[in-house]
C-alpha positions in Angstrom: 217.6 25.6 32.2 216.5 22.2 30.7 218.4 20.1 33.2 221.8 18.5 32.8 222.3 15.1 31.1 222.2 12.5 33.8 225.1 10.0 33.8 225.7 6.9 35.9 223.2 4.8 37.6 220.5 6.6 39.5 220.0 5.3 43.0 216.2 5.0 43.5 215.3 5.4 47.1 211.8 4.8 48.4 210.5 7.9 50.1 207.2 6.7 51.3 206.4 6.9 55.0 205.3 3.3 55.4 205.7 0.4 52.9 201.9 -0.3 52.6 201.3 3.1 51.1 203.0 2.5 47.8 200.9 0.9 45.1 201.5 -2.8 44.6 200.5 -2.6 41.0 201.6 0.2 38.6 200.4 -0.1 35.0 201.6 2.1 32.2 199.6 1.6 28.9 200.6 3.2 25.6 198.3 2.9 22.7 200.2 3.6 19.5 198.9 6.3 17.1 195.8 7.2 19.2 194.5 10.7 18.7 192.9 12.3 21.8 190.1 13.9 19.8 188.8 10.6 18.5 187.7 9.4 22.0 184.4 10.1 23.6 186.0 11.4 26.8 187.6 14.2 24.7 184.3 15.1 23.1 184.2 12.8 20.1 180.6 12.1 19.0 181.2 8.5 17.6 181.1 5.6 20.1 184.7 4.6 19.7 185.7 4.3 23.4 183.2 3.2 25.9 185.8 1.5 28.2 188.1 4.5 28.2 185.2 6.9 28.7 184.2 4.9 31.8 187.9 4.9 32.9 187.9 8.7 32.6 185.3 8.9 35.3 187.7 7.3 37.8 190.8 9.3 36.6 192.4 12.6 36.2 192.0 13.5 32.6 194.5 15.8 31.0 192.8 17.7 28.2 196.0 19.1 26.7 198.7 16.4 26.8 201.5 16.8 24.2 203.8 14.2 22.8 207.5 15.0 22.6 207.8 13.6 19.0 205.4 12.7 16.1 206.6 9.1 15.9 207.0 6.0 18.0 210.6 5.5 18.8 211.6 8.9 20.2 208.2 9.4 21.9 208.4 6.1 23.8 212.0 6.8 24.7 210.7 10.0 26.3 207.9 8.1 28.0 210.4 5.7 29.6 213.2 8.2 30.5 211.5 11.6 31.2 213.8 13.2 28.7 213.2 15.1 25.5 214.4 13.3 22.3 217.4 15.6 22.0 218.5 14.6 25.4 218.0 10.9 25.1 219.2 10.8 21.5 217.0 8.1 20.3 215.8 10.0 17.2 216.4 7.5 14.4 216.5 3.7 13.9 220.2 3.9 13.6 220.6 4.8 17.3 220.1 3.0 20.6 219.8 4.3 24.1 223.0 5.6 25.7 224.0 3.3 28.6 224.4 6.2 31.0 220.7 7.1 30.8 218.5 5.2 33.2 215.0 4.1 32.4 211.8 4.2 34.4 211.9 0.4 34.6 215.4 0.5 36.2 214.2 2.9 38.8 211.2 0.7 39.7 213.4 -2.4 39.8 215.9 -0.7 42.1 213.1 0.2 44.4 212.1 -3.4 44.7 209.4 -3.8 42.0 209.1 -6.7 39.6 209.2 -5.1 36.2 207.6 -6.5 33.0 206.7 -5.3 29.6 204.9 -6.6 26.6 205.1 -4.5 23.4 203.7 -4.7 19.9 206.1 -2.6 17.7 209.6 -3.1 16.3 210.3 0.4 17.5 210.2 -0.9 21.0 212.3 -4.0 20.3 215.4 -4.7 22.5 217.6 -3.4 19.7 217.0 0.1 20.9 217.7 -0.4 24.6 214.2 0.4 25.8 214.0 -3.0 27.4 216.6 -1.9 30.0 215.4 -2.5 33.5 212.6 -4.8 32.6 213.1 -8.2 34.2 210.7 -9.7 31.7 210.3 -8.2 28.3 208.3 -9.6 25.4 208.0 -8.2 21.9 205.0 -9.4 20.0 205.7 -8.8 16.3 203.3 -6.4 14.7 201.7 -7.2 11.3 200.4 -4.4 9.0 197.6 -6.6 7.7 196.5 -7.6 11.2 192.7 -7.6 11.6 192.2 -9.3 15.0 192.7 -7.5 18.4 196.0 -7.8 20.3 194.8 -10.4 22.7 198.4 -11.7 23.1 199.4 -8.4 24.8 196.5 -8.6 27.3 196.9 -12.3 27.9 200.6 -11.9 28.7 199.9 -9.0 31.0 197.3 -11.1 32.8 199.8 -14.0 33.3 202.3 -11.7 34.9 199.7 -10.2 37.2 198.5 -13.7 38.2 202.2 -14.5 39.0 201.8 -12.5 42.1 204.6 -12.8 44.6 205.6 -10.6 47.5 207.1 -7.8 45.4 204.9 -5.1 43.8 204.7 -5.0 40.0 205.5 -2.3 37.4 203.9 -3.3 34.1 204.2 -1.6 30.8 201.8 -2.5 28.0 202.0 -1.3 24.4 199.2 -1.8 21.9 199.6 -1.4 18.1 195.9 -1.9 17.1 195.1 1.6 16.0 198.2 2.0 13.8 197.8 1.5 10.0 196.9 -0.7 8.3 193.4 0.5 9.4 191.8 -2.9 9.6 189.7 -4.6 12.4 187.1 -7.3 12.8 184.0 -7.1 10.6 181.8 -6.3 13.6 183.6 -3.1 14.2 184.0 -2.1 10.6 180.3 -2.7 10.0 179.6 -0.3 12.9 181.7 2.5 11.6 182.3 2.2 7.8 179.9 4.2 5.6 179.4 3.7 1.8 182.4 4.9 -0.1 183.2 4.6 -3.8 186.9 5.6 -3.7 190.2 3.7 -3.8 191.5 4.3 -0.2 192.0 1.0 1.7 193.7 2.3 4.8 196.8 0.3 4.2 200.2 1.6 5.2 201.6 0.8 1.8 199.0 2.9 0.0 199.3 5.8 2.4 203.1 5.7 2.1 202.7 5.6 -1.7 200.5 8.7 -1.5 203.3 10.5 0.3 205.7 9.5 -2.5 203.3 10.6 -5.2 202.7 7.1 -6.5 199.0 7.1 -5.5 196.7 10.1 -5.6 194.5 10.5 -2.5 192.8 13.6 -1.3 190.7 15.1 1.5 187.7 13.5 -0.1 189.1 10.1 0.9 189.6 11.2 4.6 186.1 10.2 5.8 186.7 6.6 4.7 190.2 6.5 6.3 188.7 8.0 9.5 185.9 5.3 9.5 188.6 2.6 9.3 190.7 4.3 12.0 187.7 4.7 14.3 186.7 1.0 14.0 190.3 0.1 15.1 189.9 2.4 18.2 186.7 0.6 19.1 188.4 -2.8 18.8 191.3 -1.6 20.9 188.9 -0.1 23.5 187.3 -3.5 23.9 190.7 -5.1 24.6 191.6 -2.5 27.2 188.2 -3.0 28.8 188.9 -6.8 29.0 192.1 -6.0 30.9 190.4 -3.6 33.3 187.7 -6.1 34.1 190.3 -8.7 34.8 191.9 -6.3 37.4 188.5 -5.6 39.0 187.7 -9.3 39.2 191.0 -10.0 41.0 190.4 -7.2 43.5 193.5 -5.3 42.2 191.8 -2.3 40.6 190.9 -0.1 43.5 194.5 0.3 44.8 196.3 0.1 41.4 198.1 3.1 39.9 197.0 3.1 36.2 198.2 5.5 33.5 197.1 5.4 29.9 198.5 7.5 27.0 199.7 7.4 23.4 202.9 8.2 21.6 201.3 10.3 18.9 198.2 10.8 16.8 197.5 10.6 13.1 196.9 12.9 10.1 193.8 12.8 7.9 194.6 15.7 5.5 194.0 18.4 8.2 197.2 20.0 6.9 197.5 18.1 3.7 199.2 14.9 5.0 198.5 11.4 6.1 200.1 9.0 8.6 202.4 10.7 11.1 206.0 11.6 11.7 206.5 14.6 9.5 204.7 17.5 11.3 204.1 18.9 14.8 200.4 19.8 14.4 197.9 19.0 17.1 196.4 16.0 15.2 199.8 14.3 15.6 201.1 15.9 18.9 198.0 16.0 21.1 197.6 12.6 22.9 195.3 11.2 25.6 196.5 11.0 29.2 194.5 9.5 32.0 195.9 8.8 35.5 194.0 6.7 38.0 195.1 5.7 41.4 195.2 6.3 45.2 194.8 10.0 45.9 193.8 10.9 42.4 190.4 12.5 42.3 187.8 10.8 40.1 186.7 12.6 37.0 189.1 15.6 37.5 189.6 17.5 34.2 192.9 19.2 33.9 193.1 21.9 31.2 196.7 22.9 31.8 199.1 21.6 29.0 201.4 18.8 30.0 203.8 16.5 28.2 205.0 12.9 27.9 208.1 14.0 29.7 206.0 14.4 32.8 204.8 10.8 33.1 208.0 9.3 34.5 208.4 11.8 37.4 204.6 11.6 38.1 204.7 7.8 38.3 207.8 7.8 40.5 206.3 10.3 42.9 203.1 8.2 43.2 205.2 5.1 43.9 207.3 6.8 46.6 210.5 6.5 44.5 213.0 9.4 44.5 212.8 11.3 41.2 216.4 11.7 39.8 217.7 15.2 39.1 218.0 16.3 35.5 214.7 15.1 34.1 212.9 17.4 31.7 209.5 16.6 33.1 207.8 17.3 36.4 205.3 15.7 38.7 201.8 16.9 37.5 199.9 16.0 40.7 199.6 19.6 41.8 197.3 20.1 38.8 194.7 17.7 40.2 195.3 18.4 43.9 195.6 22.2 43.9 193.4 23.4 41.1 194.2 24.6 37.6 197.3 26.6 38.4 200.1 26.8 35.9 203.3 24.9 36.7 206.1 27.3 36.6 207.9 28.0 33.2 205.9 25.3 31.4 207.4 25.6 27.9 206.6 22.3 26.2 208.6 21.1 23.3 208.3 18.5 20.4 211.0 17.5 18.0 212.6 14.6 16.1 210.4 14.2 13.1 211.2 11.5 10.4 210.5 10.8 6.7 211.1 14.4 5.7 213.9 15.4 3.4 216.1 15.0 6.5 215.3 13.7 9.9 214.7 16.0 12.8 213.7 19.1 10.8 210.6 20.3 12.6 210.2 21.7 16.1 207.4 23.1 18.2 207.2 24.9 21.5 204.0 25.6 23.4 203.4 28.0 26.3 199.8 28.1 27.6 197.6 28.4 24.5 200.3 29.7 22.1 202.2 27.3 19.9 205.1 28.0 17.7 206.3 25.7 14.8 209.8 25.9 13.3 211.5 24.4 10.3 215.3 24.4 10.8 216.0 24.0 7.1 213.7 26.8 5.8 214.0 28.8 9.0 210.3 29.3 8.8 208.3 30.1 12.0 204.5 29.8 12.4 202.6 30.8 15.6 199.0 29.8 16.5 196.6 30.6 19.3 195.1 27.2 20.2 192.4 28.7 22.4 190.7 30.3 19.4 192.2 28.1 16.6 192.7 24.5 17.9 193.0 23.3 14.3 196.0 25.6 13.7 194.6 27.2 10.5 195.2 30.9 11.3 198.9 31.9 11.4 199.4 34.8 13.8 203.1 35.8 13.6 202.4 39.4 12.5 199.8 40.2 15.2 201.6 38.5 18.1 205.0 40.0 17.7 205.9 40.0 21.4 204.7 36.4 22.0 206.4 35.3 18.8 209.7 36.8 20.0 209.5 35.1 23.4 208.6 31.7 22.0 211.2 31.7 19.2 213.9 32.8 21.7 212.9 30.0 24.1 212.9 27.4 21.2 216.3 28.6 20.1 217.6 28.1 23.7 216.1 24.6 23.7 217.8 23.7 20.4 221.1 25.0 21.6 220.9 23.1 24.9 223.1 20.1 25.6 222.3 17.1 23.4 223.0 13.4 23.6 224.6 11.6 20.7 223.2 8.2 21.1 225.4 5.2 20.0 225.1 4.2 16.4 223.7 0.8 15.4 223.6 -0.9 11.9 220.4 -2.0 10.4 220.2 -5.5 8.8 218.6 -6.0 5.4 215.8 -7.9 7.1 215.2 -5.0 9.5 215.3 -2.5 6.6 212.6 -4.4 4.8 210.5 -4.7 8.0 210.7 -0.9 8.5 209.8 -0.3 4.9 206.7 -2.5 5.2 205.6 -0.5 8.3 206.1 2.8 6.5 209.1 4.0 8.5 211.6 3.9 5.7 211.3 5.0 2.1 
């Protein structure tokens, strides 16, 4: 149904015909809080992403990639395990990854790869167990008032690549630049910010205060928030471009397997909210996904919906590593190699919200272009047809009775499936204050 919970250590066995065929460099990049629809390659009119737009011409571009959760910790746990949040259990800051669950880094390490990661969020700190399997793991502390680009992330990645050696390298990079506070260097803000007389400053503190009713913002402030957000994307894009140029200069780019995605997007009053974490609407759930590498056709556009759960098995297959049984995702290579056919039974789920009245209230399930939202406290369902209403403004439950019944039944089965209770951890006072400053705790 949704796969069994995998226990024990998975034995990763290389399945490639000859050793030279597997990529010697595998890079997975996650850009925190990056909406797909604010990039040129997804049709955005502002010049936020020249480097990523150029990368898309060498990649398979997934036009409808979904996150498994609207916030960082559970989404990244999905990215690194191939499991939905309910099955890896990392759905709050009071949990850490169950030791019986194996990570992508462990599988690459067992297959003979060097494994290294440099991350830029407390949500990816070693406290949560997502460092498991990485032989080198560096957490660069995020600062909400940070204005400069995350050069430390790129510089560290370059050093590990320069380290070379006989073994191939699996490298995970995480950039926090686009996350609030929405601040960047003056050169980027000058390019994107328009005259604005209001009070919005793009800070996490002010946006969180708005959520709490302590500050009054409205949709009239959204253009300024978007300007600030877009300037941050442009700054991030330049940093990614610097890393790509480094790989080209060293002759590593042509044969590298390179995947770029995000954990979630961001709200700008589309459905009345700001920041992320509380809803399952497309502005938060739809993320970019680009895959470039040997055998991947350049410029291939894939309209079929896919999910973050698919990235782990897809990477493993491309690296010639046996994919463990029980993952929730699947290898999506057939979508770029065999045309736009549907992968069988592709119901895609999202869950594990936070900062609502309780955690983990909202759910969504998508099948083709139909998407169902569910609130487990109010028992309210809403259904949308994304082909004609991508902004999810026209609720269709009454006129799509058969589809509604099928999606709601499938979502109920998903919620009733076997779940993992991740081990509990205790937050220190210092960590609580840190999470409050970042907008993750009230």
